[in-house]
C-alpha positions in Angstrom: -14.3 2.5 12.5 -11.2 3.2 14.7 -8.7 2.0 12.3 -10.4 4.0 9.4 -10.3 7.2 11.5 -6.6 6.2 12.3 -5.6 5.9 8.5 -7.6 8.8 7.4 -6.1 11.3 10.2 -2.7 9.9 9.4 -2.9 10.5 5.5 -4.4 14.1 6.1 -0.9 15.2 6.9 0.5 14.6 3.6 3.5 12.7 4.6 5.9 11.5 2.1 6.5 8.1 3.6 3.4 6.2 4.6 3.7 2.8 6.3 0.3 0.5 6.9 0.2 -2.8 8.7 -3.1 -4.8 7.6 -5.0 -1.5 6.8 -7.9 -3.3 5.4 -8.5 -5.8 8.5 -11.9 -5.1 10.1 -13.1 -2.7 7.8 -16.3 -3.1 5.5 -16.4 -2.9 1.9 -17.1 0.9 1.6 -14.3 1.7 4.1 -11.8 -0.6 2.2 -12.9 1.5 -1.0 -12.1 4.9 1.0 -8.7 3.8 2.4 -7.8 2.4 -1.0 -8.6 5.8 -2.8 -6.7 7.6 0.1 -3.5 5.4 -0.9 -4.1 6.3 -4.3 -4.0 9.7 -4.1 -1.1 9.7 -1.7 0.7 7.8 -4.4 -0.5 10.3 -7.0 1.3 13.0 -5.1 4.7 11.4 -4.8 4.2 9.7 -1.5 6.0 6.3 -1.1 3.6 3.9 0.4 4.4 0.7 2.0 1.5 -1.8 3.0 2.0 -5.3 4.8 -0.9 -7.3 3.9 -2.2 -10.7 3.6 -5.0 -9.5 1.1 -3.6 -9.9 -2.2 -6.7 -8.7 -4.0 -6.3 -5.5 -2.5 -3.0 -5.2 -3.0 -3.0 -5.8 -6.7 -5.3 -2.8 -7.3 -3.2 -0.3 -5.4 0.5 -1.5 -5.8 3.2 -1.0 -8.1 5.4 -3.7 -6.9 4.7 -6.5 -4.7 7.0 -8.3 -2.5 6.2 -11.3 -1.0 8.1 -12.5 2.1 8.1 -16.0 3.9 9.8 -16.4 7.0 11.5 -13.1 7.1 13.0 -13.6 3.6 12.0 -12.1 0.2 10.5 -15.2 -2.1 9.2 -13.2 -5.1 9.2 -9.5 -6.3 6.4 -8.8 -8.7 5.9 -5.7 -10.7 2.1 -4.9 -11.1 1.9 -1.8 -12.9 4.6 0.2 -15.0 7.3 1.7 -12.7 10.2 4.1 -13.1 13.6 2.9 -13.7 14.9 3.9 -10.3 12.4 1.6 -8.8 13.3 -1.0 -11.3 17.0 -0.7 -10.2 15.6 -1.2 -6.3 13.9 -4.3 -6.8 16.4 -6.1 -9.3 
């Protein structure tokens, strides 16, 4: 509950950059759905959302690009949805 309240409070300010570390840990399915919807809404209004997570299933639903890291190094960059040319340049 505490984690969800913290995420909701942070997103209410409508920041342009959002960094979330394991935002789905400890949340029930309903809370995960709420947080995912809030992340989508932030993206839709133009915010850059960066999520660190071990849960690939949730990432697939909310991500344009997934960057997989191992031992502090990028090992894979995968585009999950259509992204604009600027983002393509950053990830290539």
